[in-house]
N, C-alpha and C positions, 0 to 999 in steps of 0.2 A: 504494500500500500504506500509506504514512504517512497519507494522507488518510482511509483506511478506519479506522485506529486513532484518529485525532483525532475523527472522526465518532462512532465507538463510545463513546469517552470522554465527549464532550459530551452525547450522547443518554442515556448511562448516568447522568450527573449529573442530567439532567432527570427520568428515571424514579425514581431513588433519592431525589431531593429531595421528590417527591410523597409517598413513603412516610414519610420522616422528618418532614415537615411535619404530616401527618395524625396521626402518633404523638405528637409533642410538643404539638400543639394540644390533643389530648385530655388529656394530662397537665397542661397549664397550666390548663385549664378545671376539671377534676375532681379534681385533687390540690392544686395550688398555691393556687387560689382557694378550695377547700374549707377548707383549713387557714389561709387568710389570709396566705400567704407572699408578700411583696411583692418579687418579682424580675421583671425584664423578660424577656419571651419570648426575645429574641435572646441574652441572657446565659445563660439556661437551655439553649438550643439549642447554643450554641458550647461551653459548659463541659462538656457531657455527650455530645458527639459525638466519635468518634475520627477525627481527620483524617489519620491514617496509613493506616488501613484503608479509609476512605471512597473515595479515588481508585481503589483496586484493585477494590473491589466495583462502583463505578460503571463501570469499564472492562469488567469481566466481564459485568455485566447488559446494558450497551449492546451488546457484541459478541454475546452470546447471543441477544438479541432481534432484532438487525438482520441478523446474518450467519451464524448457526449453521444447521446442517441440521435442527435441531429447534425452529424458530421457534414453531410452534403450541404445543408443550409449554411452552416458556419463557414465552410470553404467558399461558397458563393459570396457571402458577405465579405470575407477576407479578400477575395479577388477584386471585388468592387472597391474595397479600401485601398488596395494596391494601385488601382487606376486613379482613384482620387488623390492619393499621395503623389503619384507620378504627374498629376496635372500641374503641379507647381513647376515642373520643368518646362512647360509651355509659357513663353515669356509674358504675355499679358496677365495670366493667372498668377504666376510667381510674383510679379511686381505688385499686383493688387493685394495679394495675401500678405506680402511683406509690409506694405503700407498700412494695412489694417492692424497687423500685429505690433509693429514697432514705431510707426510714425505718430508723433503728437504735433498737431498743427497749432499755429498761432500762440506760441509761448512767449511770455515776457521773462527775460533772463537778465541777470546781472553778472558781469565779469569785471572785477575790481570796482571802479567807479562808473563803468559804462553800463547803461541799461539799454537793451535792444530787444527786438522781436525776431523770432526765428521759428522754424519748424524743426523739431527734434527728430532726426532720422533714426538714431540708435544710441542708447546709453550702454556702453560697454563696461568692463571692469574698471578701467582707468581713464578712458577717453569718452567724450560725448561728441557726437557728430550732429552738426546743425546745418540747416540750409537757410541762408539769409536771403530773403527776397530782395532787400534793398541793394545787396551786393551781387545778387544773382550767382552765388557760388556756395560751395560747402565749406564749412569751417570746422576744424577739429580742435577741441579744447580739453584741458585736464578736467576731469569730473569734479575734483576737489575744489577747483577754483570758480566753478559756475554755480550760481544760486538761481533756482527757478522761483520767480516771484508769483506770477499768476498765469492762468491760461485764459486767453480771450474767449469771450462768449459769442 
């Protein structure tokens, strides 16, 4: 019985890893590279994945596909999820999903004594990536030096 649970968990990790890899590679190619955000794929992946829920979902998916009475149903759902995850590799979808997940529009920020408006493209571990409409370019600043004042309504 314990071997069955371990097998379900390990196979679930393999199944879920394919989904997350396809999803994040699409975001890396079509959002991060589109805006010129210089973050490593592994850091993006680790910082934006919930490792508390991941093992539970992995166990459920592995058990459902390997041992449930509805294996054909779960396999069809899984294949549909593979196609949905791979959809982020298509440029318009990857860009749209990246903007929905990471972009915050019309922020008022303070850097030293300068107050300005910008769209936050991504807040990494150490850097914050902003798009300044008034300059028409992306600006990278140290996260510790920027204060978010308000978000415009």
